[in-house]
C-alpha positions in Angstrom: 154.4 19.8 106.3 153.3 22.3 103.5 151.8 25.7 104.2 150.7 28.4 102.2 150.8 32.5 102.9 149.9 34.8 99.9 149.6 32.2 97.6 153.2 30.5 97.8 154.0 27.4 99.0 156.6 26.7 102.1 157.1 23.9 104.6 158.3 23.0 107.6 160.0 19.7 108.6 157.2 18.1 110.6 159.4 17.3 113.8 159.5 20.8 114.8 155.6 20.6 114.7 153.9 20.0 117.8 150.4 20.5 116.5 148.1 22.5 113.5 145.0 24.2 114.7 142.4 27.1 113.9 143.7 30.6 115.5 143.0 31.3 119.1 141.8 34.5 120.8 145.3 36.5 121.7 146.3 38.9 124.4 148.3 41.5 122.8 152.3 41.5 123.5 153.5 45.4 124.9 156.1 46.5 122.9 156.5 43.3 120.4 157.5 43.8 116.7 154.5 44.2 114.6 155.0 40.4 113.5 153.9 39.5 117.3 149.9 39.2 117.1 149.8 38.2 120.4 150.2 35.7 123.0 147.9 32.9 123.5 147.4 29.9 126.3 147.7 26.3 125.0 147.8 23.3 127.1 149.0 25.1 130.1 151.3 27.1 127.7 151.9 30.7 127.1 152.5 30.6 123.5 153.5 33.4 121.1 151.8 33.9 117.7 153.5 35.4 114.9 152.1 36.8 111.6 154.8 34.4 109.2 154.0 36.3 106.6 154.7 39.7 108.0 157.9 38.5 109.5 159.4 37.8 105.7 158.1 40.7 104.9 155.1 40.6 103.3 151.6 41.9 103.8 149.6 41.1 106.8 148.1 37.6 106.6 144.4 39.4 107.4 142.5 36.1 107.7 144.7 33.2 109.1 143.2 30.0 108.2 145.5 28.0 110.5 148.2 28.3 113.0 151.3 26.1 113.3 152.4 25.7 116.9 156.0 24.7 117.4 157.7 21.6 119.8 157.8 23.4 123.2 161.7 22.0 122.9 162.2 24.6 120.0 160.3 27.3 120.7 157.0 28.8 122.6 155.9 30.0 119.3 152.5 29.3 116.8 152.7 31.1 113.3 149.7 32.0 111.5 149.1 31.0 108.1 146.8 31.2 105.2 146.5 27.5 105.0 147.9 24.1 105.6 147.7 22.3 102.8 149.0 18.5 103.7 151.7 16.6 105.1 154.1 15.1 102.5 156.8 12.4 103.1 160.5 12.9 102.2 160.6 10.1 99.7 157.7 12.1 97.7 159.5 15.1 97.4 163.1 15.8 95.3 165.3 18.6 97.6 167.4 20.5 96.0 170.0 23.5 97.2 168.3 26.8 97.2 169.8 30.3 98.7 166.7 32.0 98.3 166.2 33.0 101.5 168.1 33.2 104.4 165.2 30.9 106.1 165.7 28.1 103.8 168.6 26.4 102.3 166.4 24.1 100.4 163.4 24.1 97.9 160.8 20.9 97.8 160.1 19.9 94.2 156.4 19.1 94.8 154.0 17.4 91.6 152.0 21.0 92.0 155.2 23.0 91.8 157.7 23.9 94.3 157.9 24.7 98.5 160.4 26.7 100.2 161.3 24.2 103.3 162.0 26.7 106.3 164.7 26.3 108.8 162.9 26.6 111.8 165.9 27.0 113.7 167.0 30.3 112.0 163.5 31.9 112.0 163.3 31.2 115.8 166.7 33.0 116.0 166.1 35.9 114.1 162.5 36.3 116.3 164.4 35.9 119.4 167.0 38.7 118.2 164.2 40.8 117.6 162.3 40.9 120.9 166.1 41.1 122.8 
C-alpha cells in the first residue's frame, strides 16, 4: 500500500493492514508521547492513533486525510497519514536494499518514483518502547 506523508511516498506491506478509513474522533491518552493523537473505538476495539509524520521526526500531520489501521494481530494502532495513494502488486515494483531509515530496509521503485517500504514490526516496537 502506497501512502504519502509531507509529500513523500512510503509503503506498508498490505498483510499488516486491516483497513483504511477517514480519521475518527479520538480521545486524549494521558501522559502519552506527542505522536499519539488519541484513542479511538473501531469495531469494538480501542485503537491508539499515531501521527506517523511526527513519530518520524517531521512536522505534525495537520489535516490527515486517511488513517491506516493495522491488523489486531500486529498492534492496536492506526497511523494518520496525509493520503493513501494506491495498492500496488509486488510484481509491479522493483525492491532494492536500502538503509535510509531505521524503520525500513527496502525501497520500492515505482513508475512514478520511489517509496520507502516500512517495516511495521520495527515501528510498533519503537512505539511500544516509547510508552513503556
